[in-house]
N, C-alpha and C positions, 0 to 999 in steps of 0.2 A: 504492500498501500503505499502510494505517495505522501507528503505532509507539504502542509504550508506552515507561516507564521503567525504568529498571532497579527502582525502589520498587513501580510498579503490578504488577510480574512477580511482583516476591516476595511482595506480598499475593496476587496470585492462585494464585500455588505453594505456597503457604504454606512457603516457606523465606528464610531473610536477605539482606537487599540485597547485605549483603559475598559472600554463595556465587552470587548470581546474576553480579555481578561475575568472580568469576573462572569460573564457568562461558563467558562470554562471551571471557575474555583466550584460554581453553583452546579455544576454536572450537567450544565444544559446543552452542552455538545457531544453527538456520538461520536465513540473512537478516537477519544484523543489521547496524547502522552504529554507526559511530562517531564519533561529535564532539567533537573535544577531548580529555577525559578522562571522558565520559559514555557512555554505551550506548545506542541506541535500539532496541529488539525488537518483530519483527512480531507486532503482534496477530493472534493465532491459534497463535503459534508453541507444538510442544509442551515440556512442562518434560521436561528429559534424563533420562533413568531414570538408576537410581543406578549408579556404575561396579563395584561390590561385584557387582553381576550379571554382570559380563563378565569377573569375574575370569580370568586366566590368555589370556584373548583379545586378539590382537594387532589393531589397527586401527590404520593406514595414515592420516596426518593428514589428506589431503583428503580421508576418509570420515567423518570424526567427527561430522560437525553434519548430516549428511546420514541416518547410520544410526542419531545420536542422535531426530532427529525421528521417523523411521520406527518405533523400537519405543517411542517415547513415544504414537505413536497406535496401534500395538499395547495397550500397557498401559492406552491410554484406550478401547480397544473390547472389553477381556477383563474390563472393570470395568462394562459395561453391560449391560443385558438379554439375554435370549439370544434369537433370534428364533423367532416361530412357525415351525412344520412349513410352514404358508402360506408365508410370506415366506421361509423356506429353499430351497423348493421351486420358487416364481417365479424367485429370484435365480437359483441352481444350472441349470434351464432355460434362461434366457433365455443364462448363460456359456458352457453349454456348445454350444448353437447357433453362437453367434459363433465361440467357439474353434477350433469343427471347421473352420470355414467359413475363417478366416482362416491356421491350421495347414499346413491343405491347399492354398487358393490360395497360399502361400507356393511348393510346392512344386509348383504348376503345376494343379494342380484346376480345372477352367472353371464348376462349378457356383457360382451367385451364391450370398447370403446367404439369400435367399428357398428359392431349392432346395435348398439346405441341408437348410434346416426342414422343408421335401417330404419329402425325400430319407429323413430319419430319422424320420418317421411313416410311410415305407415305400411312400410314392407313387414311379414313376417319372418319370422328367423329358423329356418327348419331343429328339431329337436330341441328349443327351449319352451319353456311352459308359458302359455297364456299369461300367468300373474307377472313374470318378468316385463313382459309388455306394456302390461298396463300399469305394472311402477313406472315404467320410462313415462309413456304420455302423461299419468299424472302427475308427476313432479314437473315435467316440463310447464303441465298448466300450474300448476301453484306456482311456478316461477315468474309465469308471465302474469298473473294475479299478481304477486309480492311488486313487482314492477309500477303496475297499475296504481297499486296503494301508495307507493311512494310518489308518483306523478300528481294521485288526489292529496297528496299531504294527508294520509290516514291515520289517526295516532293507534297505538297499540292498545287491542281491546281481549277481552277472553272471547267477544264475537267473530274477530279479525284473527285469532287464533285456530277458533275452530273451521271458520269456513277453510284456513290454508289445508288442514288437516284432512277436511271432508275431499279436498281434489287430489291432495297425495293417497288418500285411502279409497281411491276409484274402483279397485277391486272387492272392495268390503263395505258394499252398504250400508246393514245392519250395524255395523261401528264408525262408519266415518262422520267426523263432526261431533261425536260425543265424547265426553267423560267415561271413563271405565267404571264399570260398577261392581267388579271383583280385586280383589287383592292381588300383586303380582311381584313376581320377583325378578333383579336381574343377574342372572348366572356372573359369579366375578364379581361383583360391586360391592362395595361396601355400606355404601347407603341401602337403605332397605324404604322404597315406597312409602310411601304413607295410605292407609286404608281409604277407600273409594269416598266416605262420607268426607274424609279432608279434604280430597281434592280440590272441590271449587272454593274452599275457605282460603286455602295454600295457593293457588292460581292467584285470588282476587288480591291478595296480600302481596304477592309478588309484585304483579303489576301497579300496586299502588307504590310500593316500596322505590320500583325502577322511577317513577314519575318525576318523585322527589328527594331522588340520589344527588350529589352532590360530588361525585365520583367522575371524572376525565371519561366522555364518551365508551371510548376502547375500553375500560376497565369496567366502567356499569352493566356495557352489554356481554363482555365474557361470564361477568357474575351471572348475569342474566341465564345466560346458557348453563350454566352451570345446574343453578337451583329448576331450572326447566325438567331438565333431564333428571335432578333428583327426586320430582314429583310424580315425572312418568303418567302425567294426566290421560294417556288413551292407552286404548290397550293395545294398538300396534300404531305403527308409524311415528314414535317420536322422535329417533333421531333424524330422519328426515325431517319431519317437521320443525323441529327445533333449529338446526342447520337453514332453514328456510327462513326464521323469525329473525335469526343472527342474522341474517345479509339484508332483511327488510331494516330492522332496527340501524347498520350500517349504510345501507345506502339515504336512511332519512337523514343522517347525518355526513354526506358527503360525500363517502369512501365508496371505494368502489367495493363491490361483492366479492366474497371471499370463495376459494372453491379448496375444502378440506381433502386429500389427495387419499385414496386409496391406501397406499405406500406407507401415508404416513400415522394409519388408523391405531397400531401401535400406541404411538406418541399422544393421537388425542386422547385414546382410552387412559394412558397415563394421568391425562391430564384431571379426569374425574376421581380417580385413583387419587391424586394428592388434594384434589381438594376435599374428599369426602373422608380420607384418611387422617391426612394431616391441617386441613382446615388453612391450604396452602393453594391460592386461586392464581399465584405469578405463572404455572406450567402455562396455564388455559390461555391467561392476556398477552405472555409472551409469543405461544403461537399465532393468536389469532392478529396481534400486531405483526410478525412478521409474514404472515400471509398479506395482509392490507398494504405493507412496505412495498412485496413484491410488485403488486397489482398497482401501486400509484407508480412505480417505477418503469413498470412496463408500460403504461401511458404516457408516461412522458418521455420514453424512446419513442414510443411512433409520432406523438407531435412533433421530434423533431428532425424525423426521416423528412 
């Protein structure tokens, strides 16, 4: 990695050298190296956003540099030209196919990436169950609904969550969009989901807590996702629904949607173990933040071509 001095960063970002040093001392620039009394800053590091835009938000020290970098990328992206309809459609189409494949594969769907793409075009894959085809179609329709909710600036509510679930569980008409009525256990998970009669109460509380949180949006969304999966409100489809809600919340905050990869499923599951066994949400926060950063950087690369 190449580095620049605080003076070079000062010239690049248009703020004083003294201010740069203070930002380094506060840990608000990611990846810095301290050499004696001097700081070396990674070339390509983002200028931290003005803290006044985060007034009233509580950010733990271990997230300051990461969140500052991500929000700096977001500010930079917001300043760039808007994508053309052609660019946007291509990116959205590619994302939707990969996202549908990965989210369904995490839950045991057997369609490959290419088979998922073909299923979304209406083709039937030989020797693959109808259930897998319906899951691909249902997930696609649910994500398109999420995009509409973002465009309409719809608030998170139990109805919205149930509507998303109803689209996800297209192959289970008797269970879609309704909270479970029986106890469930999640194999290998330390958290035992609440009894059915407690689900509506805990879901109502979860949404109310999220609305009044003073955490940074990335941390609060990660916590919502952890707690949602812990409640496990539906008999099936909780993982896919939870990741769709996660993306709904991210997109409402101006971040790109994320695609938790099937190859990252062990790390993803370990995040839940860390939270429910050790009360440590940082693995999930960091995982989501890394995916957001990767998405923002990809958009910036596309717009710089």
